N, C-alpha and C positions, 0 to 999 in steps of 0.2 A: 331451617337453619341447621348446619352441622358444626359441632364444636368438639375439638380434641382437648381434653383437660390433662394437666400434669398431675402428678401424684398428690401434691399438696392441695390443689383445688378439689380434686376428687375426694380426698379424705375429709376436708372441711365440709364439703357439700353433704356427704353421707352422714357425717356426725352432727350436722347442723351447727357447725361452729361459725363464728363471725367471718364474713368475707364481703367483698364488694356486692352492692345491691344488684348490679347488672348480672353478675354471675348467678345469684340466687334466682332472679327472675327468669333468665334464659334457660338455665338448667331445669327449672321447675315446670317450664312450659312443655306440654305434651307434644307439641309439634317439633321440638328440638330433637335432632338425632345426636345423642351423646356418645362420644368415642373415648376410648382409653387405650393406651399402649400396654401390651402384656407385661412389659418390664415394670410397670407400676405395681403389679401384684407382688413381684419379688421385692421391690422397695418397701412395701408395707410389712411383709413378713420379716425382712431383715431388721427393720426398725423396731418391730415388736419384740423380736428375739433378743435384741441388745438393750431393751428397756427404754427406748426412746418414744414409744407410743403407748398411751394408756387406752387400750381397747381390749375387748374380750378375745378369746382364742381366735386367731386369724382364720382358721379353717371355716368356722361357722360364720364369722363376721364377713368374710369375703363373699360367701354365697349371697348374703343379703346385699352387700355393697355393690356387687356387680349387676344387680337387677337394673334393667333400663339402660345399660351401657353396652355398646358394641365394642368388643375387644379386638384391637388390631394386632395381629400376630407379627412377630419379628421375623421377616423373611429375608432372603438374600439381598434384594435391592435396598431394603432399609438398612441392613447391617453394613453393606458396602458404602452407602451414602454417609452413614454415621462415621465410618472410619476415614473417609476421604476428605472430610471438611478440614480446611486449614485453620483450625481454631486451637487456642491454647487450652480450651476446656477439656479437662481430663475425666469428668464424670460420664461413664458410659451410658448410664440411664438417661441423662439429659440429652446426650448425643442421639440415642435411639428414639426418644420421644420426638425430638426436633426433626429427625429424618423421617419419621412416620408422618408428621405434619406435611413435610415437603412432598414426599412420594404420593400421599393420598390427597393432597391439595385441601387440607382441612386446617383452619386456623387453630393454632395452639393457644389456649388460655392458660396463663400461669402467673405466679407471683415471684418469679425468680429474677433478681436484679442482674445476675450474670447473663442469663439467657436474653434478657431485654436488650443487651448491647450487641448481640450477635445477629448476623444477617444470613439470608439464604433460605428462610422458611417463613410461612405465614404465621404471624403471632400477634397476640394482644396481651399486654402486661397489665396487671391489676395490683395495686399496692395492697398487701395483706394486712388486715387489722390485727392488733395484738391479741393473743389468745387469753 
């Protein structure tokens, strides 16, 4: 099985924070190919810099957090697709992650209620438990 996780699911999984049981089971399975869009790295560092994430220095943390994940680079087809969607969604990171799911044909697992309402990419929504 191949799964592309959004930034929130990735962060919760690596930090072992509560989330849907299915996410934990599938991402913990050694047969699962876990994918992450490169923009998620930027999102983590940005949130850490403005004090929205309680985690150690992101440089060290990212090395550990990326283990076992295949990072999808943001290339021209992904960037173009993200820009051309006729959505009101203004968040460039969510656009790029969704476009990566579409271009690579990998289901995006997320807890984003805004993304849940959008069409045009393979996705699976999970309600995020409170932290």
